[in-house]
C-alpha positions, 0 to 999 in steps of 0.5 A: 500500500503506497500510503504512509502508515503509523509504522513509517513515523519516527515518533520517538521524542516527538508530539503526535496528534492522533485523530480518533472516532470515539462517537459512542452511545451513552445511557445514564452516563455509561458507554453502552458500546465501546467498539470504536474506542477498542478499535483505536487501541492498537494504534494508541498502544503502538505509539504509547501504551500508557494511562490517558489524561483527559482535558476538557478542551481541545485548544486553549490554555488548559489543553496547551498546559496539559500538552506542555507537561507531557513526557515521552510516552504520555497520552492526553485525550482532548475534548470532542472537536465537534464542540468547536465551530472551526472543526466543521468549517475546516478553519485553518487557525483552529486546525493550527491550534489543534496541531499545536507543537505536534509535528506528526499527525495520525488519523485513525478515525475511519468513520470521519475520514471522508470529511474535510474538517479541521481535525482530519484534513486541515491539520495535514497542511501544518504537520511535517508528516501525516499518516494513517493508523492501523484501523484505517490501514486495515479498512483500506486494504479491504476496500482496495483488495476485496472490492476491486474485483468482488466475488459475485453476487456482491451485496452492499448493506448501507445505513445511516442518516443522509443520502447526501453523505453516501452519494459518492460511495453509491455511485462507485459501488453501483458499477460493482454491486448486484444488490443494495440493502438500504436501511437507517434514516436514509431509507426514509428519504428513498421511501418518501421519494417513492411516494410512501407516507413516513409520518414524522420520520427523519427525511432529507426533504431537499434530497428527494430528487437525488434519491429518485435519480439514484433509484433510476440509475440502479434500475437502468443498470439492472442493480437491485435496490432493496428498500425496507418493505415495512418499518418498525415505528415508535410514537416516542423517540426514546429507548424502550418505547413501545413499537410496532411494525407497519403493514408492507408499504406495497400493501398500503402500509404507512407510518401514522401521523406523529410516528417515527420509523426507527428500524427496519420491519419484520418482513424486510428481515426475511428478505434481507436474510435470504439475500445475504445467504446467497451472497459471496461478498457482503460489505456494510458501509457506514451507518446503522440500519436502526436508530434505537438499536437491537432492542426492537428486533433483537432475535430477528436481527441476530439471526439476520446478522449471523446469516450475513456472517456465513459469507467469506468476507463481512466488513463494517468499515466504520468499526471493524473489518470482521464485525462478527468477531468484533461484536461478539467480543463486545458482547462478552465484555458487557456480559462477563465484565471483561477488561476489569476483572475478566472471568473465564469459567473452567470446568474439568472432572469428566469421567467415562462411566461406561465405555464402548458398545453403544448401539447408536451409529453416530459417525463421529463416535469411537464408542459406537458398536457399528465401527471398529475403533481402539476405544476401551470397552467396559461396563458401568463403573462401580460406586467405589471407582466413581467416588474415587474420581470425584474425590480426585477432582474435588481435592484439586479445586474442581467444582463440577464432576461429570459422569458420562455413559455410552449407550442410547439410554439407561435401564431402570437398574442403571439409573438406580445404580448411578443414583446411589453413586451420586448420593454417595458422592454428594455425602462425601464431596463438595463437588457439583454433579453433572450427568450425561446419560443419553436419551433418558426419560422425565422420570429418570431426570427426576431421580437424578435431581433427587440424588443430587445431580444439578446439571444434565448434559445432552448435545444436539450435535448438529442441526435438524437438517444435517442430523440424518447425515450424522446419525440414523438410530435416533433423531434430533427431536429425541434429543430435544425431548430429553432436554425438555424433560431435564428442564422440567425436572428442575435440572440445569442443561448444558447443550451444544454441538460438534463442529466439522460434521459436514454442516453449513454455517446456517446449520450451526446458526439454526442448532444454537438458536434452537438451544437458546430458544430453550433458555439454556445458558451453557453451550459447549462448542466442540470441534471434530477430532477425526477418529480412525475407524469411524466414517468421519476418520478422513474429515478435514478438521476446521481451520482456525478462522472458521473455529473463531467465527463459530465461537463468535456466532454462538456468542451472538446467539447467546449474549448472556451465558457461557460459551464453553470450549470443549473437544478439539482444542488440543488440535489448535496451535495455541490451545484456543488462546484466540478463542477467548478473544472471539466470544468464549468465556468458559472451557472444559479442561482435561481429557475428553471421553475418547480424545486428548484435551488441554490440561487444567495446568496448561489452561490456568497458565494460558488464562493467567497470561491473558489476564483473566480471572479464572473460576473453576466450575 
């Protein structure tokens, strides 16, 4: 890239003025989404990496004094430049004052880089050298690379408030895109140009002719220009306001007098989702598609976002190149209080209570009697062996002990024997008990609960669509019924799947959304470890990027629970270090049933290095 970047600057001993985009949403004085702040951190850390001092001015005596007192490595955060009239006017005197004694300028505010304002364009006339930060560099690499010769079909998602701000981008992309999906307040202007009644919605009244010209140009070029078929309306402009969807505009729908379109409607979610699934390349260009946020269409939006995420590339260029990973991490921060006292839950203590000779033909499983594998075969372990395993884990600080048995389901005699062992363990250990015994009845769930078991584990493994390709001796609905009975019996449930069974990304989305719909808050993510002798012995393991994407989508689906990394981590070159940066907040340590895992000691060392607070649960 023939452009100066922050790497090209010799900043040692010099004052650097860095432009950032910290335009973040606030609620009750608290930042609700720190995405733009976090996006700027790599450049800030590259230059400096110390604590930040904030001053309530961008220019003038206070700002000058704070800057004059700076030593090598110090950081001063200046006040919002939008508070100054000279910013938007690109006033040279304001730009010169803003630069101050700095000789170098770094712009990492991609969301405002297109504006010729004092803090973005004006200061470059006075700085000795001007360069881009890592965020802008990454976005330009994407724009110049992926968009030069985009894979087809190419879908552009565009939101924001103003048509006028996007006219240049629209014109250029019109030559490359197959479909535009238009949302946000700018969609109101297009809808109004088409003659629809938008009530009191935000509209650029002086840009209606421009909107009509754009629509005509798209039609002439054969480009699909999809506007919201319906919108979600609020009669009050405030978070949490009661909302409703209009009827489709084509069927006479309209925004009532005094009402405001705040979001895309229910019908458009389906249209966009279908469009996104068929695309090979999707870009989202600056601007949200809603006003208040995900509070209005949360479940539908999450499914839509994940449907878009199945494409090879997804860029939300005003925040992050990979929006799926990025926002999954933001959700993790909000839920698990990351940054300050990060918490990762470690679970261990799995014992194979009965091994081999399983009647089921799951193609990934070493314990199936249908396949010839090297798995050890033995009947249900006795009470003494199960208690010894519980004591071993209890003494090492593990808070949960899970007994897993092979086979489709337990007999009444098996349940009686296991319940006696669970009661015995509960009497002698303080460890929590988890059970995984296949397709058990509601009665058996109740017995386990009474014996001291607090959680039942039953993976769906894959989606309803893909399930018959993986197993034919029981069904997806059999597994769902077991989960429902366990919940009815008062047990917590842990349920997830195995990734890499020939499923599509949409299969993964559907499976985890089915689990989330049951209110389950613990979702394991397993990655297939091909086992010799099974039909999936020659399956190619998923690559790291795919693994990270899967974890991110599960975090999207379940923003407020535990995304638990389980089998397959030992095959990762970093044992899942990056996994905890893409949405995971829990892991199962130690060996799995028939495959090797990552030891608890290794996990504790890795997580301590990452700065996480570890809870053994």
